[in-house]
C-alpha positions as CSV (number, residue, x, y, z in Angstrom):
1,X,-12.1,42.7,29.3
2,X,-8.3,41.9,28.8
3,X,-7.2,38.5,27.5
4,X,-5.5,37.7,30.8
5,X,-8.9,38.0,32.5
6,X,-10.8,35.9,30.0
7,X,-11.9,32.3,31.0
8,X,-10.7,29.2,29.3
9,X,-14.0,28.7,27.5
10,X,-14.1,32.3,26.1
11,X,-10.4,32.1,25.0
12,X,-11.2,28.8,23.2
13,X,-14.3,30.1,21.5
14,X,-12.5,33.2,20.3
15,X,-9.6,31.1,19.0
16,X,-12.0,28.8,17.1
17,X,-13.8,31.8,15.5
18,X,-10.4,33.2,14.3
19,X,-9.4,29.7,13.0
20,X,-12.7,29.3,11.0
21,X,-12.0,32.7,9.3
22,X,-8.4,31.6,8.7
23,X,-9.5,28.3,7.0
24,X,-11.8,30.2,4.7
25,X,-8.9,32.5,3.6
26,X,-6.7,29.5,3.2
27,X,-9.3,27.8,1.0
28,X,-9.4,30.9,-1.2
29,X,-5.5,30.8,-1.5
30,X,-5.1,34.0,0.5
31,X,-2.3,32.3,2.4
32,X,-0.6,35.3,4.0
33,X,-3.8,36.6,5.6
34,X,-4.7,33.1,6.7
35,X,-1.3,32.5,8.3
36,X,-1.7,35.8,10.3
37,X,-5.1,34.7,11.6
38,X,-3.9,31.2,12.4
39,X,-1.1,32.9,14.5
40,X,-3.7,35.0,16.5
41,X,-5.9,31.9,17.0
42,X,-2.8,29.9,18.2
43,X,-1.9,32.5,20.8
44,X,-5.4,32.5,22.2
45,X,-5.7,28.7,22.2
46,X,-2.3,28.4,23.9
47,X,-3.4,30.7,26.6
48,X,-6.6,28.7,27.1
49,X,-4.6,25.4,27.3
50,X,-2.0,26.7,29.8
51,X,-4.7,28.4,31.9
52,X,-6.6,25.0,32.0
53,X,-3.4,23.3,33.1
54,X,-2.7,25.9,35.8
55,X,-6.3,25.6,37.1
56,X,-6.0,21.8,37.0
57,X,-9.2,21.5,35.1
58,X,-8.4,17.9,34.3
59,X,-8.4,15.5,31.3
60,X,-9.4,15.3,28.5
61,X,-9.8,19.1,28.4
62,X,-6.1,19.9,28.9
63,X,-4.8,17.6,26.3
64,X,-7.5,18.5,23.8
65,X,-6.7,22.2,24.2
66,X,-3.0,21.6,23.9
67,X,-3.5,19.5,20.7
68,X,-5.8,22.2,19.3
69,X,-3.2,24.9,20.0
70,X,-0.4,22.7,18.4
71,X,-2.5,22.2,15.3
72,X,-3.1,26.0,15.0
73,X,0.6,26.6,15.5
74,X,1.4,24.3,12.6
75,X,-1.0,26.2,10.4
76,X,0.8,29.3,11.4
77,X,4.2,27.7,10.6
78,X,5.2,27.9,14.3
79,X,6.6,24.4,14.3
80,X,8.8,24.7,17.3
81,X,5.9,26.0,19.4
82,X,3.7,23.1,18.1
83,X,6.3,20.5,19.1
84,X,6.6,21.9,22.6
85,X,2.8,21.8,23.1
86,X,2.5,18.3,21.8
87,X,5.2,17.1,24.1
88,X,3.6,19.0,27.0
89,X,0.3,17.2,26.3
90,X,2.0,13.8,26.1
91,X,3.9,14.4,29.4
92,X,0.5,14.6,31.1
93,X,-2.1,11.9,31.3
94,X,-4.1,12.2,28.1
95,X,-6.7,9.5,27.3
96,X,-5.3,6.8,24.9
97,X,-7.2,8.0,21.8
98,X,-6.0,11.6,22.3
99,X,-2.5,10.4,22.9
100,X,-2.5,8.6,19.6
101,X,-3.9,11.7,17.9
102,X,-1.0,13.7,19.4
103,X,1.6,11.2,18.1
104,X,0.0,11.4,14.7
105,X,0.1,15.2,14.8
106,X,3.8,15.0,15.8
107,X,4.5,12.8,12.8
108,X,2.7,15.3,10.6
109,X,4.8,18.1,12.2
110,X,8.1,16.3,11.4
111,X,6.9,15.9,7.8
112,X,6.2,19.6,7.6
113,X,9.6,20.4,9.0
114,X,11.2,18.2,6.4
115,X,9.3,20.1,3.7
116,X,10.3,23.4,5.3
117,X,14.0,22.4,5.3
118,X,13.7,21.6,1.6
119,X,12.0,24.9,0.9
120,X,8.8,23.2,-0.1
121,X,5.2,24.3,0.7
122,X,2.2,22.2,-0.1
123,X,-0.4,24.1,-2.1
124,X,-3.9,24.4,-0.5
125,X,-5.7,23.1,-3.6
126,X,-6.3,19.4,-3.8
127,X,-6.5,16.8,-6.6
128,X,-8.6,13.7,-5.8
129,X,-7.4,10.7,-7.9
130,X,-9.9,7.9,-7.9
131,X,-9.3,4.4,-9.4
132,X,-12.3,2.1,-9.7
133,X,-13.0,-1.3,-11.2
134,X,-13.2,-5.0,-10.5
135,X,-9.5,-5.1,-9.6
136,X,-10.2,-2.7,-6.7
137,X,-11.5,-4.2,-3.4
138,X,-12.7,-2.4,-0.3
139,X,-9.5,-0.8,0.9
140,X,-7.3,-3.3,-1.1
141,X,-5.8,-3.2,-4.6
142,X,-2.9,-4.6,-6.5
143,X,0.2,-2.6,-5.7
144,X,1.5,-2.6,-9.3
145,X,-1.9,-1.5,-10.6
146,X,-2.3,1.5,-8.3
147,X,1.3,2.7,-8.1
148,X,1.7,2.4,-11.8
149,X,-1.2,4.9,-12.3
150,X,0.3,7.3,-9.7
151,X,3.8,7.1,-11.3
152,X,2.3,7.8,-14.7
153,X,0.3,10.8,-13.4
154,X,3.5,12.2,-12.0
155,X,5.4,11.7,-15.3
156,X,2.5,13.5,-17.0
157,X,2.8,16.4,-14.5
158,X,6.5,16.8,-15.1
159,X,6.2,16.6,-18.9
160,X,3.4,19.2,-18.8
161,X,5.5,21.6,-16.7
162,X,8.5,21.1,-19.0
163,X,6.4,21.8,-22.1
164,X,4.7,24.9,-20.6
165,X,8.0,26.4,-19.5
166,X,9.2,26.1,-23.1
167,X,11.9,23.4,-22.6
168,X,12.7,21.2,-25.7
169,X,11.5,17.6,-25.3
170,X,13.9,15.7,-23.0
171,X,14.7,12.4,-24.7
172,X,17.2,11.3,-22.1
173,X,18.2,12.0,-18.5
174,X,16.3,12.8,-15.4
175,X,13.6,15.5,-14.8
176,X,15.4,18.9,-14.3
177,X,15.8,19.6,-10.6
178,X,13.9,22.9,-10.8
179,X,10.9,21.2,-12.3
180,X,10.9,18.3,-9.9
181,X,11.1,20.6,-6.9
182,X,8.4,23.0,-8.1
183,X,5.9,20.3,-9.2
184,X,6.5,17.3,-6.9
185,X,3.3,15.4,-6.1
186,X,2.5,14.4,-2.5
187,X,-0.3,11.8,-1.8
188,X,-2.5,11.0,1.2
189,X,-3.1,7.6,2.6
190,X,-5.5,5.9,0.2
191,X,-9.2,5.7,1.1
192,X,-11.2,2.5,0.7
193,X,-14.0,1.5,-1.8
194,X,-12.9,3.0,-5.1
195,X,-9.3,3.6,-3.8
196,X,-9.0,7.4,-3.8
197,X,-5.9,9.5,-3.2
198,X,-5.6,13.1,-2.3
199,X,-2.7,14.7,-4.1
200,X,-1.2,18.1,-3.3
201,X,1.6,19.7,-5.3
202,X,4.7,20.8,-3.5
203,X,5.7,24.3,-4.4
204,X,9.3,25.3,-3.8
205,X,10.0,28.7,-2.2
206,X,11.9,29.6,-5.4
207,X,9.2,28.0,-7.6
208,X,9.6,28.3,-11.3
209,X,7.2,30.8,-12.6
210,X,5.4,29.9,-15.8
211,X,4.0,32.6,-18.1
212,X,0.2,32.6,-17.8
213,X,0.3,30.3,-14.7
214,X,-0.1,31.6,-11.2
215,X,0.9,28.4,-9.4
216,X,1.7,24.8,-9.8
217,X,-1.9,23.6,-9.4
218,X,-2.7,25.3,-12.8
219,X,-0.3,22.8,-14.4
220,X,-2.5,20.0,-13.0
221,X,-5.6,21.8,-14.3
222,X,-3.9,22.0,-17.8
223,X,-3.1,18.3,-17.6
224,X,-6.6,17.2,-16.5
225,X,-8.2,19.4,-19.2
226,X,-6.1,17.6,-21.8
227,X,-7.1,14.2,-20.4
228,X,-10.7,15.3,-20.7
229,X,-10.2,16.2,-24.4
230,X,-8.5,12.9,-25.0
231,X,-11.4,11.1,-23.3
232,X,-13.9,12.9,-25.5
233,X,-11.9,12.3,-28.7
234,X,-11.4,16.0,-29.3
235,X,-8.3,15.5,-31.5
236,X,-8.1,18.9,-33.1
237,X,-8.5,20.8,-29.8
238,X,-5.8,18.6,-28.3
239,X,-3.4,19.3,-31.2
240,X,-4.0,23.0,-30.7
241,X,-3.2,22.8,-27.0
242,X,-0.1,20.6,-27.6
243,X,1.3,21.8,-31.0
244,X,4.7,20.1,-30.5
245,X,4.4,16.7,-32.1
246,X,6.9,15.0,-29.8
247,X,5.2,16.3,-26.6
248,X,1.8,15.3,-28.1
249,X,3.0,11.7,-28.8
250,X,4.4,11.6,-25.2
251,X,1.1,12.8,-23.8
252,X,-0.9,10.3,-25.7
253,X,1.4,7.4,-24.8
254,X,1.4,8.2,-21.1
255,X,-2.3,8.9,-21.0
256,X,-2.8,5.5,-22.6
257,X,-0.9,4.0,-19.7
258,X,-3.2,5.9,-17.3
259,X,-6.4,4.9,-19.1
260,X,-8.7,2.1,-17.8
261,X,-8.1,-1.3,-19.3
262,X,-11.8,-2.3,-19.1
263,X,-10.9,-5.4,-17.1
264,X,-9.5,-4.5,-13.7
265,X,-10.0,-0.8,-14.0
266,X,-13.0,0.9,-15.6
267,X,-12.6,4.4,-14.3
268,X,-9.8,6.8,-13.5
269,X,-11.4,10.0,-12.0
270,X,-10.0,13.4,-11.2
271,X,-11.5,16.0,-9.0
272,X,-9.7,19.4,-8.6
273,X,-10.8,21.3,-5.4
274,X,-9.6,24.9,-5.5
275,X,-11.0,28.0,-3.7
276,X,-14.2,26.1,-2.7
277,X,-14.9,25.1,-6.3
278,X,-14.6,21.6,-7.8
279,X,-14.0,20.3,-11.3
280,X,-14.6,16.7,-12.2
281,X,-13.1,14.7,-15.1
282,X,-13.9,11.0,-15.6
283,X,-11.4,9.1,-17.7
284,X,-13.4,6.2,-19.1
285,X,-12.0,5.7,-22.6
286,X,-10.3,2.3,-22.7
287,X,-6.6,2.1,-23.5
288,X,-7.5,-0.2,-26.4
289,X,-9.4,2.8,-28.0
290,X,-6.4,5.1,-27.8
291,X,-3.8,5.1,-30.6
292,X,-1.1,7.6,-31.3
293,X,-1.6,7.1,-35.1
294,X,-5.0,8.8,-34.9
295,X,-3.2,12.0,-34.0
296,X,-0.8,11.8,-36.9
297,X,-1.1,13.7,-40.2
298,X,-2.6,11.7,-43.1
299,X,-0.1,9.2,-44.3
300,X,1.1,8.6,-47.9
301,X,0.0,5.3,-49.5
302,X,3.6,4.1,-49.5
303,X,3.9,4.7,-45.7
304,X,0.7,2.8,-45.1
305,X,2.0,-0.2,-47.0
306,X,5.1,-0.2,-44.6
307,X,2.9,-0.4,-41.5
308,X,3.4,-3.6,-39.5
309,X,2.2,-5.3,-36.3
310,X,4.3,-7.8,-34.4
311,X,3.9,-9.7,-31.1
312,X,6.9,-10.9,-29.1
313,X,9.1,-10.4,-26.1
314,X,10.7,-7.0,-25.6
315,X,14.3,-6.6,-24.4
316,X,16.9,-3.8,-24.2
317,X,19.3,-3.2,-27.0
318,X,21.2,0.2,-27.2
319,X,19.7,2.8,-24.9
320,X,22.1,5.5,-26.2
321,X,20.6,5.0,-29.7
322,X,17.0,4.6,-28.4
323,X,16.8,1.0,-29.7
324,X,15.1,-2.0,-28.3
325,X,14.7,-5.6,-29.5
326,X,11.6,-7.7,-30.1
327,X,12.0,-11.5,-30.1
328,X,9.2,-12.9,-32.3
329,X,8.5,-16.6,-31.9
330,X,9.5,-18.6,-35.1
331,X,10.6,-15.3,-36.7
332,X,13.7,-14.2,-34.8
333,X,14.7,-10.7,-33.6
334,X,13.7,-7.3,-34.8
335,X,15.4,-4.0,-34.0
336,X,12.8,-1.5,-32.8
337,X,13.8,2.2,-32.9
338,X,12.0,4.4,-30.4
339,X,11.2,8.0,-31.5
340,X,11.3,10.8,-29.0
341,X,8.0,11.0,-27.1
342,X,7.7,7.2,-26.6
343,X,10.8,6.6,-24.5
344,X,8.9,7.1,-21.2
345,X,6.9,3.9,-21.6
346,X,9.1,1.3,-23.4
347,X,11.3,0.4,-20.4
348,X,8.2,-0.5,-18.5
349,X,7.7,-3.5,-20.8
350,X,11.3,-4.9,-20.9
351,X,11.1,-8.7,-20.6
352,X,7.3,-8.7,-21.3
353,X,5.2,-10.0,-24.1
354,X,3.9,-7.1,-26.1
355,X,2.2,-6.2,-29.4
356,X,4.0,-3.4,-31.2
357,X,2.8,-1.2,-34.1
358,X,5.3,0.6,-36.3
359,X,6.7,1.4,-39.7
360,X,9.2,-0.9,-41.4
361,X,12.3,1.2,-42.3
362,X,14.6,-1.8,-43.2
363,X,13.9,-5.6,-43.5
364,X,14.2,-6.2,-39.8
365,X,14.2,-2.6,-38.4
366,X,10.9,-1.0,-37.3
367,X,10.2,2.5,-36.1
368,X,7.8,2.2,-33.1
369,X,4.5,4.0,-33.1
370,X,2.5,2.1,-30.4
371,X,2.9,-0.6,-27.9
372,X,0.5,-2.7,-25.8
373,X,1.0,-5.5,-23.2
374,X,-0.2,-9.0,-24.0
375,X,-2.6,-10.2,-21.3
376,X,-1.5,-13.7,-20.2
């Protein structure tokens, strides 16, 4: 029986069968084959929707079929076709709930078009980032608490990519454009309870290829595995994976910012979903238990004697020379030099009360080794 003689129901059933097969291929990262099947499913669903409209089958059947066809068109990268079908459905008389779903689908389409114009495609693999603790309510959380974690995770992603591509540590300046475009994170709307986000990595059409890495998700896998080692205290393994001392210090300092504080947050969890497989890592080690010094080579006695801890208010000094100032009550100001690797975190604490650890290099000059906020 030719397609033109098939009924609306049979067209729809055949389209759904093809779509199911396409989603399985997409989940296995066989994107080209999936896209082809999505295209075939879209054509069948479009015929079913238009046939239902011609036969005046009525609502909600017509708008549901048009919405389904538009969704399949989006999966097949037929964005213009999808837009036409959504508009056709909205021009009819769809029920209120379906009309809202169509408008949401249209917003998603415009987002996809924006990514397409930028040459970016979201990877099919997902990373679930979960933040849990007393500071997280049901669907509510402090904005600085949540978005600070997300910002730190993105910094770790970029630094991991820069390290794996063999770039020397960047002590100043912005993330290289090619790195940012190849490994940009995109997040979903947060879910309630433990406040979970779905993160997908945006892969540019001219994505930077890393030796030994097939795609950008593997950078996230590398990062999450390193966080797992840090959580378990596997210092030697972590040093082997990050042999560059500056990158290692940077990873420890940023991971410390990501770690639970034991007060408002007691868990930062990661679940990587890729090709129908999941990998879970729970970051439960408190930031107070993480110190950069534990990763340093055994110090000389003389160096140990120069170690110092101070508490005061942090302020900017000379950014070009990587210097900051610490105003200690009843003791005046100290100049704090910031070594490469720690620069990503110090600006966050400008104007705040902090406790710093370091090595005294001159009477009132200290080389920073660790920094923590003072809870007020």
